[in-house]
N, C-alpha and C positions, 0 to 999 in steps of 0.2 A: 504494500500500500504506500502511496506517495506521502511524503512529509512536506507539508506546505510551508513555504517561507512567507511570513506575515509581519508587517510593521504595524504596531498598535499605537495610536495617538489618543491621549485622554482628553477630558474636558478641562474647563478652567478652574476646577476645585480640586478633586482628588488626584493624586499621582497615578501613573499608569498601572503600577503594581496593585493598587486598590481597585481601580476602575475595571481591570480585566482579570483579576486573580481567580475568581470563581470560574470564569469562562476558560481560561488557560488550563485549569485543573480538569475541566470537563473534556477538553480537547485531547488531553493525555499526550501520547507521543505522536499524534498526527500533525503537530505544528512545531515549527521552529520560530518561536516568538522573538521579535525585537521590539522592546518597549522604548518609546521616545517621549520623555517628559519635555516640558516647554522651556525654551531659552528664557522666556519671560520671568521664570522663577529661579534662575541660576544665581542671582544676587539678592540683596535685601530689598531692592526696589526694581521696577521695570527698567531695563537698560535704555539709555538715551537713543532715540531714533528707532526704537522697536516698532515692528510692523508685522503683518502676516507674512510678508516676504522674508523676514528674519527667520521665522519658523519653517517656511518652505525650504530655504537654503539649508537649515540645520537638519531637516528630514533627509534631504539629499545626501548630506555628509554622513549621516548615520547609516543610511543604506549602503553607501560606498564602503564605509568602514566595516560593515558586516558582510561585505562581498555579495550584496544582493544586486543582481543585474536587473531582472524583472521580478516582481513580487506583488503580493496582495496587501491592501491597506484597509485597516479598520479605524475609523475616526468617530469619536463621540463628542457631541456638543461643540465646544470651541475647537476640539480636534477635528470635528467634521468640517468646520469652516476652513481649517488649515488643509484638510484633505482635498477639498474642492479647489483651493488655490494651487495645491500641488498637482492636481490633475491637469489644470490649465498649463502649468509650467513643464511638467514631466510625465504627461499621460502615457507616453510611449513605454514607460517603465512599469506600468501597472498591468496586472493580470485580472484584477477585479477591484471593486470599490464598495466598501460598506460604510454607510453614513447613518449613525445612530442619533436621531434628533439633532442634526447639525444646527448650531446656534444661529447661523446666518447663511443665506444662500444668495446674497446679492441685494441690490437696492432697486431693482426694476420688477415690474409685473406684480406688485403687491396687491393682494386682495384687501377688502375693507377690514377684515380681522387683523391682517398683518399691519395695516396702517395704525389701527388702534393699539396693537401690541407695542410697536416701536415708539409711539407717542408716550406710552406709559414707561417704556424703558428710558426714554429721554428724561422723564420726570424723576425717576428714582436715581438716575446717574448723578443728581445733585446731592444725594445722601452719602454718608460715609460710615465706615466701621460696621458695627452690628445692625444699625438701622438700615444700611444698604443691604446687608446680607438677608435680613428678614424679608424685605420687599422683593429682593431678587428671587428668593424661594417662592414667595406667593405668586409672582408673575409667571413662574414655570408650571403652575398647577391649575387644573380645572377648578372652577368654583365648587366649594364644598369638600375638596380634598385637602387634607392637612398632612404636614410632614414636620417632624422634629429631629434634629441631628441626634446621633447616639449620645447617651448620657456620659458624663465624665469630662475631664479637662480636654480642651481642644489641643490637637497636636501643634507643635511649634510652627510648622509650615503654614498653618491656616492663617497666621498673621499677615502673610503676603497676598492672600487671595483677594481682598477687596480692591487693592490697587491694581492687581492683575486683571480682574474682571472689568474694572473701569477702562483699562488699556484695550482690552478686547472690544468693548463697546464703542470706544472712540475709533478704533480701526474699522469696525463695521460701518460706522456712520460716514466715514470719509472715503471708503473704498467702494468697489463694485466687482462683480464677476460677470464675465462675458458668456451669457447663456448660449449664444449662437455657436461659440466654440465648444462648449460642453456637449452640444448635440452631436459633435463629431466623435465623442468618446463611445466606442461601440463594445467595450468589454462589459461583462455582467455587473450590475449594480444592485445592491440590497439595501432597502430603505425601511428599517423597523422603527416602530414608535410605540409608546405606551398609551393606553386608553384613558389614563388618569392625568396625563400631561395636559398643559394648556392646548386649546384647540389649534393654535397656530402650528404646533408640531405636526399634526396630521395634515394640515393644509400645505406646509412646506414639503413634506414627503410626497404628497400627491402632485404638487407642481414639479418636483424633480423627476417624478415618473413620466411626466409629459415632456421632459427635456432629454433625458437619456434614452437612447433607442432600445436598450436591453435592461429594463429595471423592474424590480418587484417590490411592492409595498407590503408590509406585514404588520398587523396590530397584535400587541402582546397585552392581554387583559390583566388588570391588577397591577400594572407597573406604571411608573412615571419618571420624569426627568431626573429625580433625585433618588429613586429606587429603580434603576433602569433594567430593561429586560435581560441584558447580558449578565447582570448580577443576580436577579431574582429567578430567572428561568434559564440557567446556563446550559443545561442539557439540550433543551429545545433549540436554543440559540446556536449551540455548537453544531447540531445537525444541519441547520440552515446554512451555516458558513461552510461546512464541509461540502455540501452540494454546490454552493456558489463557487468555491475554489476549484472543485473538480471541473466545472464548466469552464472556468477561466483558464485552467491549464490545458484543457482539451482544445480550446480556441487558439492557444499558443502553440499547439502541435505536440504537446507532451502526452 
């Protein structure tokens, strides 16, 4: 059986080892995982001049250092936005693309729900610290769904996250993604989302399915952006990825 080479990119909060730990365990020896945490958090504050291009270049360097010529990418939330930018820059190196509730898919073609969502994101971007984090979590959930972080002291790395999330949001506001070029990406794309996430996550996945020629959207019941499907239903998620990766390898002639 093939052992798939996969680069995993986390969201803007948890490190990759937490974001994908349960999933990688479920995949067992079927995957050679390369975990890529964000350059954004390498220091005590976001580096001067940081942008999504900074992360795209760092992903390329990581792939090169791991001797990955062509490979599969899994990106979650902010890592999904980075993965889309990487696809535009280096799509020829990808065998498949998995986007788990990407935080941003560009600034064109918004639905009314997306317009409302980003207006609210602009509003909360004026907040700081735990006030910001509380509203950030609320914005990611459907009305009536609640989420509380695990009890106990916060890990030390969490202190960097409010500033990092602000940096992500500023990059999204000032940037864009060329959907016409994304339409030229013909490798298989997997677009999972949780039914308890904010409605905008389902909308974004369905819009992406209309952009990528070979895309599949899948809903995971009982999951949401902060308790995502790859963590809550890792066995089911692993089966979906193994099928995706097999199709990607077959298209590449393996």
